[in-house]
C-alpha positions as CSV (number, residue, x, y, z in Angstrom):
1,M,-155.1,245.4,-125.1
2,T,-157.9,244.9,-122.6
3,D,-161.4,243.4,-123.0
4,P,-164.5,244.6,-121.1
5,G,-164.0,241.8,-118.6
6,G,-160.6,243.1,-117.6
7,L,-158.6,240.6,-119.7
8,S,-155.1,242.1,-120.6
9,I,-153.1,240.4,-123.4
10,D,-149.6,241.9,-124.1
11,E,-149.1,239.9,-127.3
12,D,-151.1,238.0,-129.9
13,L,-153.0,235.1,-128.5
14,R,-152.1,231.9,-130.4
15,I,-155.1,229.6,-130.8
16,L,-154.9,226.0,-131.9
17,I,-158.2,224.6,-133.3
18,F,-158.7,220.9,-133.7
19,K,-161.2,219.4,-136.2
20,C,-163.8,222.1,-136.3
21,S,-165.8,222.7,-139.5
22,A,-165.2,225.8,-141.6
23,T,-168.6,227.1,-140.4
24,D,-167.7,226.5,-136.8
25,I,-164.3,228.3,-137.3
26,E,-166.1,231.3,-138.8
27,F,-168.5,231.5,-135.8
28,I,-165.6,231.0,-133.4
29,G,-163.6,233.8,-134.9
30,R,-166.6,236.1,-134.8
31,E,-167.1,235.4,-131.1
32,L,-163.4,235.8,-130.2
33,Q,-163.4,239.2,-131.8
34,K,-165.7,240.3,-129.1
35,L,-162.8,240.0,-126.7
36,S,-161.0,242.9,-128.5
37,I,-157.7,241.0,-128.4
38,R,-155.3,240.2,-131.1
39,F,-155.1,236.5,-132.0
40,S,-153.8,234.1,-134.6
41,T,-155.0,230.6,-135.3
42,K,-153.8,227.3,-136.5
43,I,-156.0,224.4,-137.7
44,A,-155.2,220.8,-137.0
45,N,-157.4,218.0,-138.3
46,T,-155.3,215.0,-137.3
47,K,-153.6,214.1,-134.0
48,E,-150.2,214.2,-135.7
49,A,-150.8,217.7,-136.9
50,F,-152.2,218.6,-133.5
51,L,-149.0,217.3,-131.7
52,K,-146.8,219.1,-134.2
53,N,-148.5,222.4,-133.7
54,L,-148.3,222.0,-129.9
55,E,-144.5,221.8,-130.3
56,E,-144.0,224.5,-133.0
57,F,-146.9,226.9,-132.7
58,K,-147.0,226.8,-128.8
59,P,-150.6,227.8,-128.5
60,G,-152.0,229.9,-125.6
61,L,-155.5,228.4,-126.0
62,I,-156.8,225.2,-127.5
63,L,-160.3,224.8,-128.9
64,S,-161.4,221.3,-129.9
65,D,-164.5,219.9,-131.6
66,Y,-166.3,217.2,-129.5
67,S,-168.5,215.1,-131.6
68,P,-169.5,211.4,-131.6
69,P,-167.8,209.0,-131.1
70,Y,-165.8,211.5,-128.8
71,V,-162.7,209.3,-128.9
72,E,-160.6,211.8,-130.8
73,G,-161.6,214.7,-128.6
74,M,-160.6,212.9,-125.4
75,S,-157.4,211.7,-127.1
76,V,-156.1,215.1,-128.0
77,L,-157.1,216.3,-124.5
78,S,-154.8,213.7,-123.1
79,I,-152.0,214.8,-125.5
80,A,-152.5,218.4,-124.5
81,R,-152.5,217.7,-120.8
82,V,-149.2,215.8,-121.2
83,N,-147.4,218.3,-123.4
84,C,-148.8,221.7,-122.2
85,P,-150.7,221.1,-118.9
86,D,-151.2,224.8,-118.2
87,T,-152.7,225.7,-121.6
88,P,-156.5,226.2,-121.4
89,F,-158.4,223.5,-123.3
90,I,-162.1,224.3,-124.3
91,F,-164.4,221.8,-126.0
92,V,-166.8,223.3,-128.6
93,A,-169.4,220.6,-128.7
94,G,-172.8,219.7,-130.0
95,S,-175.3,218.7,-127.5
96,L,-173.7,217.0,-124.4
97,A,-175.2,215.0,-121.7
98,E,-174.5,216.4,-118.3
99,E,-172.5,213.3,-117.3
100,T,-170.4,213.5,-120.5
101,A,-169.7,217.2,-119.8
102,I,-168.6,216.5,-116.3
103,D,-166.4,213.7,-117.6
104,T,-164.5,216.1,-119.9
105,L,-163.8,218.4,-117.0
106,R,-162.7,215.5,-114.8
107,N,-160.2,214.5,-117.5
108,G,-158.6,218.0,-117.7
109,A,-160.7,220.2,-119.9
110,T,-161.0,223.8,-118.8
111,D,-164.5,224.3,-120.1
112,Y,-167.0,223.3,-122.7
113,V,-169.3,225.4,-124.9
114,P,-172.3,224.0,-126.8
115,K,-172.2,225.0,-130.5
116,D,-175.8,226.2,-130.2
117,K,-174.7,228.7,-127.5
118,L,-171.4,230.0,-128.9
119,S,-172.1,233.4,-127.3
120,R,-170.7,231.8,-124.2
121,L,-167.4,231.2,-125.9
122,A,-165.9,234.7,-125.4
123,P,-166.7,234.8,-121.6
124,A,-165.3,231.2,-121.3
125,V,-162.1,232.1,-123.0
126,A,-161.7,235.3,-121.0
127,R,-162.3,233.3,-117.8
128,A,-159.8,230.6,-118.8
129,L,-157.1,233.1,-119.7
130,R,-157.6,235.0,-116.4
131,E,-157.2,231.7,-114.6
132,V,-154.0,231.0,-116.5
133,K,-152.8,234.4,-115.6
134,E,-153.7,234.0,-111.9
135,K,-152.0,230.5,-111.9
136,K,-148.9,232.0,-113.4
137,R,-148.9,234.9,-110.9
138,S,-149.5,232.4,-108.1
139,K,-146.7,230.2,-109.3
140,E,-144.4,233.2,-109.5
141,L,-145.4,234.2,-106.0
142,Q,-144.8,230.6,-104.7
143,E,-141.4,230.5,-106.4
144,R,-140.5,233.9,-104.8
145,L,-141.8,232.6,-101.5
146,D,-139.8,229.4,-101.8
147,S,-136.7,231.5,-102.7
148,E,-137.3,233.7,-99.7
149,R,-137.7,230.6,-97.5
150,E,-134.4,229.2,-98.8
151,R,-132.7,232.6,-98.2
152,L,-134.2,232.8,-94.7
153,A,-133.0,229.2,-94.0
154,V,-129.5,230.2,-95.1
155,I,-129.6,233.3,-92.9
156,L,-131.0,231.5,-89.9
157,G,-128.5,228.7,-90.3
158,G,-125.7,231.2,-90.1
159,I,-127.0,232.6,-86.8
160,S,-125.2,231.3,-83.8
161,D,-128.1,232.0,-81.5
162,G,-131.3,229.8,-81.5
163,V,-134.2,231.4,-83.3
164,V,-137.7,229.9,-82.6
165,Q,-141.1,231.0,-83.9
166,I,-144.3,229.8,-82.2
167,D,-147.9,230.4,-83.1
168,S,-150.7,231.5,-80.8
169,D,-151.2,227.9,-79.7
170,R,-147.5,227.8,-78.6
171,R,-146.7,225.4,-81.4
172,I,-143.2,225.6,-82.9
173,V,-143.6,226.6,-86.5
174,L,-140.0,227.7,-87.4
175,T,-136.6,227.2,-86.0
176,N,-132.9,227.2,-87.1
177,P,-130.5,224.4,-86.4
178,T,-129.1,226.1,-83.2
179,G,-132.7,226.6,-82.0
180,E,-133.5,223.0,-82.7
181,K,-130.5,221.9,-80.6
182,Y,-131.4,224.2,-77.7
183,L,-135.1,223.2,-77.7
184,K,-134.0,219.6,-77.5
185,L,-131.7,220.4,-74.6
186,L,-134.0,222.8,-72.6
187,A,-137.5,221.3,-73.4
188,N,-137.0,218.0,-75.3
189,V,-139.3,219.3,-78.1
190,G,-138.9,220.0,-81.8
191,L,-140.5,221.5,-84.9
192,G,-144.3,221.0,-84.8
193,D,-144.4,220.3,-81.1
194,V,-146.3,222.5,-78.6
195,I,-143.8,224.0,-76.1
196,I,-144.8,224.0,-72.5
197,D,-141.6,225.2,-70.7
198,L,-137.9,225.9,-71.1
199,A,-135.6,224.5,-68.5
200,G,-138.5,224.0,-66.2
201,Q,-139.8,227.6,-66.5
202,P,-143.3,227.8,-67.9
203,I,-143.5,229.2,-71.4
204,E,-146.3,231.5,-70.4
205,S,-144.1,233.3,-67.8
206,I,-141.4,233.6,-70.5
207,L,-143.9,235.2,-72.8
208,E,-145.3,237.7,-70.3
209,L,-144.3,240.7,-72.2
210,P,-144.0,244.3,-70.9
211,S,-145.5,247.3,-72.7
212,D,-142.6,247.3,-75.3
213,G,-143.5,243.8,-76.3
214,Q,-140.1,242.3,-75.5
215,A,-139.0,240.2,-72.5
216,Y,-135.6,238.9,-71.2
217,H,-134.9,235.9,-69.0
218,E,-131.9,233.9,-67.9
219,L,-132.2,230.1,-67.7
220,I,-129.7,227.5,-66.4
221,S,-129.8,224.0,-67.9
222,E,-129.4,221.2,-65.5
223,K,-127.7,219.3,-68.3
224,Q,-124.4,219.9,-70.0
225,N,-122.6,221.2,-66.9
226,Q,-125.3,223.8,-66.2
227,Q,-125.1,225.9,-69.3
228,V,-126.5,229.5,-68.9
229,F,-128.9,230.7,-71.6
230,E,-130.3,234.2,-72.2
231,I,-133.8,234.1,-73.5
232,S,-135.5,237.0,-75.2
233,A,-139.1,236.9,-76.5
234,R,-140.9,239.3,-78.8
235,S,-144.6,239.1,-79.8
236,I,-145.7,238.9,-83.4
237,K,-148.8,241.0,-83.9
238,S,-151.3,241.2,-86.6
239,E,-154.4,243.5,-87.0
240,F,-156.3,240.9,-84.9
241,G,-153.9,241.0,-82.0
242,A,-151.1,238.8,-80.8
243,D,-150.5,236.0,-83.3
244,G,-147.5,234.3,-81.7
245,A,-143.9,235.1,-80.7
246,V,-140.3,234.9,-81.7
247,I,-137.9,233.5,-79.1
248,L,-134.2,234.0,-79.2
249,I,-132.0,231.5,-77.2
250,R,-128.4,232.5,-76.6
251,D,-125.8,230.4,-74.8
252,V,-124.0,232.9,-72.6
253,T,-122.1,230.4,-70.5
254,A,-118.7,231.5,-71.8
255,E,-119.6,235.2,-71.4
256,R,-120.7,234.7,-67.8
257,I,-117.5,232.8,-67.0
258,K,-115.4,235.5,-68.6
259,R,-117.3,238.3,-66.9
260,Q,-117.0,236.6,-63.5
261,R,-113.3,236.2,-64.0
262,I,-112.9,239.9,-64.9
263,E,-115.0,240.9,-61.8
264,R,-112.9,238.5,-59.7
265,Q,-109.7,240.0,-61.0
266,E,-111.0,243.5,-60.3
267,R,-111.9,242.6,-56.8
268,L,-108.5,241.0,-56.3
269,S,-106.8,244.1,-57.7
270,A,-108.6,246.3,-55.2
271,V,-107.7,243.9,-52.3
272,A,-104.1,243.8,-53.6
273,Q,-103.7,247.5,-53.2
274,L,-105.0,247.3,-49.6
275,A,-102.9,244.2,-48.9
276,A,-99.7,245.9,-50.0
277,G,-100.2,248.7,-47.6
278,I,-101.2,246.4,-44.7
279,A,-98.2,244.1,-45.4
280,H,-95.7,246.9,-45.4
281,N,-96.8,248.2,-42.0
282,F,-97.5,244.8,-40.5
283,N,-94.2,243.3,-41.5
284,N,-92.4,246.3,-40.1
285,T,-94.1,245.7,-36.8
286,L,-93.3,242.0,-37.0
287,T,-89.6,242.8,-37.7
288,V,-89.4,244.6,-34.4
289,I,-91.3,241.8,-32.4
290,I,-89.4,238.9,-33.9
291,G,-86.0,240.7,-34.1
292,F,-85.9,241.7,-30.4
293,S,-87.4,238.4,-29.3
294,E,-84.5,236.6,-31.1
295,L,-82.0,239.0,-29.6
296,L,-83.4,238.3,-26.1
297,Q,-83.2,234.6,-26.7
298,R,-79.5,235.0,-27.2
299,D,-79.1,236.3,-23.6
300,P,-77.3,233.5,-21.7
301,S,-78.8,234.7,-18.4
302,L,-82.3,234.0,-19.6
303,N,-84.2,231.3,-17.6
304,D,-86.0,228.5,-19.3
305,K,-89.5,229.8,-18.6
306,A,-88.7,233.2,-20.2
307,R,-87.0,231.5,-23.1
308,S,-90.1,229.3,-23.6
309,H,-92.2,232.5,-23.6
310,L,-90.0,234.0,-26.2
311,D,-90.3,230.9,-28.3
312,Y,-94.1,231.4,-28.3
313,I,-93.7,235.0,-29.3
314,I,-91.4,234.2,-32.2
315,Q,-93.6,231.3,-33.4
316,Q,-96.7,233.5,-33.3
317,G,-94.7,236.3,-35.1
318,H,-93.8,233.9,-37.9
319,R,-97.4,232.6,-38.0
320,A,-98.6,236.2,-38.5
321,S,-95.9,236.6,-41.1
322,Q,-97.3,233.5,-43.0
323,F,-100.7,235.1,-42.8
324,V,-99.4,238.2,-44.5
325,R,-97.7,236.0,-47.0
326,Q,-101.0,234.3,-47.8
327,I,-102.5,237.7,-48.5
328,L,-99.6,238.6,-50.7
329,D,-99.8,235.2,-52.5
330,F,-103.4,235.7,-53.5
331,T,-102.6,239.2,-54.7
332,R,-99.6,237.7,-56.6
333,Q,-97.1,240.1,-54.9
334,S,-95.0,237.7,-52.9
335,V,-91.5,236.9,-54.0
336,S,-90.9,233.6,-55.8
337,E,-87.7,231.7,-56.1
338,R,-88.5,229.7,-59.2
339,Q,-86.3,226.8,-60.4
340,P,-86.7,223.8,-62.8
341,L,-89.1,221.4,-61.0
342,D,-90.3,218.0,-62.1
343,L,-93.9,217.9,-60.8
344,S,-94.1,214.2,-61.1
345,L,-91.2,213.8,-58.7
346,L,-92.7,216.3,-56.3
347,L,-96.1,214.6,-56.4
348,R,-94.6,211.2,-55.8
349,E,-92.9,212.6,-52.7
350,V,-95.9,214.5,-51.3
351,S,-98.4,211.7,-52.1
352,K,-96.3,209.3,-50.0
353,Q,-96.4,211.9,-47.2
354,W,-100.2,212.2,-47.6
355,I,-100.7,208.5,-47.3
356,R,-98.8,208.6,-44.0
357,T,-100.4,211.7,-42.5
358,L,-104.0,211.9,-43.9
359,P,-106.9,210.2,-42.1
360,G,-107.1,206.5,-42.8
361,H,-110.5,206.8,-44.5
362,I,-109.0,208.9,-47.3
363,R,-107.6,206.9,-50.1
364,V,-104.8,208.7,-52.1
365,I,-104.3,207.8,-55.8
366,F,-101.5,209.3,-57.9
367,D,-101.7,208.8,-61.7
368,S,-99.5,210.2,-64.4
369,S,-98.1,209.2,-67.7
370,S,-94.5,208.2,-67.9
371,G,-91.8,210.8,-68.1
372,K,-90.9,214.1,-66.4
373,Y,-93.2,217.1,-66.1
374,W,-90.8,220.1,-66.0
375,V,-92.1,223.5,-65.0
376,L,-90.3,226.6,-63.7
377,A,-91.7,226.9,-60.2
378,D,-91.1,227.9,-56.6
379,V,-90.9,224.5,-54.7
380,S,-92.3,225.9,-51.4
381,K,-95.2,227.6,-53.2
382,M,-96.1,224.4,-55.1
383,H,-96.1,222.6,-51.7
384,Q,-98.4,225.3,-50.4
385,V,-100.8,224.9,-53.4
386,L,-100.9,221.1,-53.0
387,N,-101.4,221.3,-49.2
388,N,-104.2,223.8,-49.5
389,L,-106.0,221.8,-52.2
390,V,-105.6,218.5,-50.3
391,Q,-106.9,220.1,-47.0
392,N,-109.9,221.4,-49.0
393,A,-110.5,217.8,-50.3
394,V,-110.2,216.2,-46.9
395,D,-112.6,218.7,-45.4
396,A,-115.1,217.8,-48.2
397,M,-114.9,214.1,-47.3
398,P,-115.5,213.8,-43.5
399,L,-116.8,210.3,-43.9
400,G,-114.0,209.2,-46.2
401,G,-113.4,209.0,-49.9
402,E,-110.9,209.0,-52.7
403,L,-108.4,211.7,-53.4
404,R,-107.0,211.4,-57.0
405,V,-104.0,213.4,-58.2
406,E,-103.2,213.3,-61.9
407,L,-100.6,214.8,-64.2
408,D,-101.0,215.2,-68.0
409,R,-99.8,217.2,-70.9
410,L,-101.8,219.6,-73.1
411,F,-100.3,220.6,-76.5
412,L,-102.2,223.8,-77.6
413,R,-102.1,224.6,-81.3
414,P,-103.2,228.1,-82.4
415,E,-106.4,226.9,-84.0
416,M,-107.5,224.9,-80.9
417,T,-110.1,226.0,-78.4
418,K,-108.3,227.1,-75.3
419,P,-109.4,226.3,-71.7
420,F,-108.6,230.0,-71.0
421,P,-108.5,232.7,-73.7
422,Q,-105.2,234.1,-72.4
423,M,-103.4,230.7,-72.7
424,Q,-100.6,230.8,-75.3
425,P,-100.1,228.0,-77.9
426,G,-97.5,225.5,-76.8
427,E,-97.1,222.7,-74.2
428,W,-98.8,222.9,-70.8
429,V,-98.5,220.7,-67.8
430,V,-102.0,219.9,-66.3
431,L,-102.2,219.0,-62.6
432,S,-105.6,217.8,-61.5
433,L,-106.7,217.1,-58.0
434,S,-110.2,215.4,-57.5
435,D,-112.3,214.3,-54.6
436,N,-115.6,212.5,-54.4
437,G,-116.8,214.6,-51.5
438,A,-119.7,217.0,-50.9
439,G,-119.1,219.2,-53.9
440,I,-119.5,223.0,-54.2
441,A,-122.9,224.7,-54.6
442,P,-123.4,226.5,-57.9
443,E,-124.0,229.8,-56.1
444,H,-120.5,229.5,-54.4
445,I,-118.5,228.2,-57.3
446,T,-117.8,231.7,-58.7
447,R,-116.6,233.0,-55.4
448,I,-114.3,230.3,-54.1
449,F,-111.1,232.1,-55.2
450,E,-112.1,235.3,-53.5
451,P,-110.1,236.2,-50.4
452,F,-111.9,235.6,-47.0
453,F,-114.7,233.7,-48.7
454,S,-115.4,230.5,-46.9
455,T,-118.4,228.1,-46.6
456,K,-116.9,226.5,-43.5
457,E,-118.0,227.1,-39.9
458,V,-116.7,230.2,-38.2
459,G,-113.3,229.4,-36.8
460,K,-112.6,226.5,-39.2
461,G,-111.2,228.5,-42.1
462,T,-109.8,231.9,-42.9
463,G,-111.1,231.9,-46.5
464,L,-107.5,232.5,-47.8
465,G,-106.6,228.9,-48.8
466,L,-108.0,228.9,-52.3
467,A,-107.3,232.6,-52.8
468,Q,-103.7,231.8,-52.1
469,V,-103.7,228.9,-54.5
470,H,-105.2,231.1,-57.2
471,G,-102.6,233.8,-56.6
472,I,-99.6,231.4,-56.7
473,V,-100.8,229.8,-59.9
474,R,-101.2,233.1,-61.6
475,Q,-97.8,234.2,-60.2
476,H,-96.4,231.2,-62.2
477,E,-98.2,232.4,-65.4
478,G,-100.6,229.5,-64.9
479,F,-104.4,229.1,-64.8
480,I,-106.8,227.2,-62.5
481,D,-110.4,226.2,-62.9
482,V,-112.8,224.1,-60.9
483,I,-115.6,221.6,-61.9
484,S,-117.9,220.5,-59.1
485,R,-121.3,218.8,-58.6
486,V,-123.1,218.8,-55.3
487,G,-122.9,215.3,-53.8
488,K,-120.5,214.1,-56.5
489,G,-117.2,215.8,-55.8
490,T,-114.9,218.5,-57.0
491,T,-111.9,218.7,-59.5
492,F,-109.4,221.5,-59.5
493,R,-107.3,221.7,-62.7
494,I,-104.1,223.7,-62.8
495,Y,-102.4,224.6,-66.1
496,L,-98.7,225.5,-65.9
497,P,-96.4,226.4,-68.8
498,A,-94.1,223.4,-69.5
499,M,-90.4,224.0,-69.7
500,E,-88.4,223.3,-72.9
501,A,-85.5,220.9,-72.7
502,K,-83.0,223.6,-73.6
503,D,-84.2,225.8,-70.8
504,I,-84.0,223.0,-68.3
505,A,-80.3,222.4,-69.2
506,Q,-79.4,226.1,-69.0
507,L,-81.0,226.9,-65.6
508,K,-79.2,226.0,-62.4
509,S,-80.9,224.9,-59.2
510,P,-80.4,227.1,-56.2
511,V,-77.9,226.0,-53.5
512,Y,-79.4,225.7,-50.1
513,G,-77.0,226.5,-47.2
514,A,-77.0,225.2,-43.7
515,D,-79.0,226.8,-41.0
516,K,-76.1,228.6,-39.3
517,L,-75.2,232.2,-38.7
518,I,-72.8,233.9,-41.0
519,R,-71.0,236.4,-38.8
520,G,-69.3,239.7,-39.7
521,N,-65.7,240.8,-38.9
522,G,-66.4,244.4,-38.0
523,E,-67.4,245.5,-41.5
524,K,-69.3,248.8,-41.6
525,I,-72.9,248.7,-42.9
526,L,-75.0,251.8,-43.7
527,L,-78.6,251.0,-42.6
528,V,-81.4,253.3,-44.1
529,E,-84.9,252.9,-42.6
530,D,-87.6,255.5,-41.9
531,E,-89.4,253.4,-39.2
532,K,-87.4,254.1,-36.0
533,M,-88.3,250.9,-34.2
534,V,-87.4,248.8,-37.3
535,L,-84.2,250.8,-37.6
536,E,-83.3,250.1,-34.0
537,T,-84.2,246.4,-34.2
538,T,-82.2,245.8,-37.4
539,K,-79.2,247.8,-36.1
540,T,-79.1,245.7,-32.9
541,M,-79.3,242.5,-34.9
542,L,-76.5,243.6,-37.2
543,E,-74.3,244.6,-34.3
544,D,-75.0,241.2,-32.7
545,L,-73.8,239.6,-35.9
546,G,-70.5,241.4,-35.6
547,Y,-71.0,244.4,-37.9
548,Q,-70.5,248.1,-37.3
549,V,-73.6,250.1,-38.2
550,L,-74.3,253.6,-39.4
551,T,-77.9,254.6,-39.5
552,A,-80.0,257.1,-41.5
553,I,-83.8,257.7,-41.3
554,D,-84.1,258.9,-44.9
555,G,-82.4,258.8,-48.3
556,R,-80.9,262.3,-48.2
557,R,-79.1,261.8,-44.8
558,A,-77.9,258.4,-46.1
559,L,-76.3,260.1,-49.1
560,K,-74.4,262.6,-46.9
561,L,-73.2,259.8,-44.6
562,Y,-72.0,257.8,-47.5
563,E,-70.1,260.7,-49.0
564,L,-68.4,261.2,-45.7
565,A,-67.5,257.5,-45.1
566,R,-67.6,255.9,-48.5
567,N,-64.2,254.2,-48.1
568,E,-65.3,252.6,-44.8
569,I,-68.8,251.4,-45.8
570,A,-68.8,247.8,-47.1
571,L,-72.6,247.5,-47.7
572,V,-75.7,249.6,-47.8
573,I,-79.1,248.2,-46.7
574,T,-82.0,250.5,-47.5
575,D,-85.7,250.3,-47.1
576,M,-87.7,250.5,-50.4
577,I,-90.6,252.7,-49.2
578,M,-89.5,256.0,-47.7
579,P,-90.7,259.6,-48.0
580,E,-89.0,262.1,-50.2
581,M,-86.3,259.8,-51.5
582,D,-87.2,256.1,-51.7
583,G,-84.9,253.1,-52.0
584,T,-84.8,253.2,-55.8
585,A,-83.8,256.9,-56.0
586,L,-81.2,256.4,-53.2
587,F,-79.6,253.4,-55.1
588,I,-79.4,255.4,-58.3
589,A,-77.8,258.3,-56.5
590,L,-75.3,256.0,-54.7
591,K,-74.5,254.3,-57.9
592,E,-73.4,257.7,-59.4
593,I,-71.0,258.2,-56.5
594,N,-69.7,254.6,-56.6
595,P,-70.6,252.4,-59.6
596,N,-69.3,249.3,-57.6
597,I,-71.3,249.9,-54.5
598,R,-72.9,247.0,-52.8
599,V,-76.6,247.5,-51.9
600,L,-79.4,245.4,-50.4
601,V,-83.0,246.5,-50.4
602,S,-85.5,245.6,-47.7
603,T,-89.3,245.8,-48.0
604,G,-92.4,245.1,-46.0
605,Y,-94.0,243.7,-49.1
606,P,-92.6,242.6,-52.5
607,Q,-92.3,245.2,-55.2
608,G,-92.7,242.8,-58.2
609,E,-91.4,244.4,-61.4
610,K,-89.7,247.2,-59.5
611,T,-87.6,244.6,-57.5
612,K,-86.7,242.9,-60.8
613,E,-85.6,246.2,-62.3
614,L,-83.4,247.0,-59.3
615,L,-81.8,243.6,-59.4
616,A,-81.1,244.1,-63.1
617,M,-79.5,247.5,-62.3
618,G,-77.1,246.0,-59.7
619,V,-78.9,245.6,-56.4
620,L,-77.5,242.4,-54.9
621,D,-80.6,241.1,-53.2
622,C,-84.0,241.9,-51.7
623,V,-84.6,241.2,-48.0
624,E,-88.3,240.6,-47.3
625,K,-89.5,241.6,-43.8
626,P,-89.7,240.2,-41.3
627,T,-86.3,238.4,-41.7
628,D,-85.1,236.1,-39.1
629,F,-81.5,236.2,-37.7
630,V,-80.2,233.3,-39.8
631,E,-81.6,234.5,-43.1
632,L,-80.4,238.1,-42.5
633,S,-76.9,236.8,-41.7
634,R,-76.8,234.7,-44.9
635,V,-78.1,237.5,-47.2
636,I,-75.4,239.8,-45.9
637,G,-72.8,237.0,-46.1
638,R,-73.6,236.5,-49.8
639,A,-73.5,240.2,-50.5
640,L,-70.0,240.4,-48.9
641,G,-68.7,237.3,-50.5
642,K,-68.6,235.2,-47.3
643,I,-70.6,232.4,-48.9
């Protein structure tokens, strides 16, 4: 039902009338009928009856007489304001002084209507009921708004990124807990503050928005180990123009590190393919140079000067071989002879050596918890890792400093945050090497493990040292990271899988023989090699060792030779990489002819998994080129059961 003033009442209006005369009630009823609404009334003449009706009748409107001495009227007004503060309360009064009328309103009355002007009652009631309805609507809207705010707070609280809203004055009006933390870190501001910059970059430049109204920036915090943050800003527009902006702050440090590692691995993979090809050809060439030089040295008629020159040739040949090995190390393709190794024992030995050999202004400190730190490692390669890192540290401290080497254990549980995502749960041995030298610049830190990258002067470094370290560590299923601050120093931390006690007990340490030649007794060896110079060099070396040699330049010719002289051939030595039929295919074919055949494979670069497969299939050993006289004699000696 709607009155002419727009008042809508969905149910009967309950009206409680206090102490009005019968005549007044009649006139009041007549005026209320003008509202065209349904209503019912209750009359109360005492305060007790008034209070009872408030509780039971629950009126939607209260009308009260207001006559001298006015005490009762003000009293029931107080009762109404306590028990039903939102219910309109209108005094129907005789003549009222202006001050008295104002006093009633001040004490909570909704309105007052003089009895001699009751025509004002209907409009006053309509106005009061509309106000109640508006207040109710406003309250409902406020409750909805509060509910939405709570919901928004829950949503924002669950967002891992920082969310910040600023107004047109750059004042922070809204933020979630993550945003609050990042604002403190990047600008030392909080909710209600005016933001001037983020990590030193002016907020105005961050909010310079392109035509699509959204901008992206990357900031680096000087605190917290230089965290990297991705900042995106979007304007909030109203019909009057820009009214502020929403800023999203995202910590992308871990993502950047992961991406850099992936990019580094991709670069290393590309270099690895190149290195493998180079190593094969280069080592074949070195085999010829070193092999014939060693053969010439054995000539008793050689004078001392010529012998000295040959020494230089052999030394430089082996130096070149080590350079190739470095390349293979950082591409993780070199052969490792891994054995149980107590790193604490190794470090005690090498740290004593460092104390004797390093410059006097370098102080060496070795620190480890008690006990043994067993890993499965190649001893020579661990020496190489340590020497490379120590040399790096010494170069970083030209004026002297402290070199600290530490060993520790890390027990990774599945629920723990891992230093590297690929690390498996279990026990790890952690080797740290720190210096307090010059440190590494942030723009270089992501590239230090790249091959041929060096910050040293030309001629003072190949750029392979740290690349080799990285390759060796990964070859041992380990991980390496670096923390550095310019002017403060650098720490390299290496994580290696720890060995279990049962594995240590089962594995045997390799037996190292004396540096002497193991000679043959005329046994016949079939040598297969597609490089003619390498074939000739190796043949000559074998003959000098006392063996008879049959040669073949490819796998098919080798098969024919073996079929003709199988009962005479004691051993086959074959190159791995050959056209048409490679070393693997030749071995399989020979195995079909003679399941007990003895075969060695030689290669210009390690074949990794392929070599392991061949060894598992029955190949006796792998000879890595270039091989010196003694090593070649010993490998053949082992294959023929001489040692």
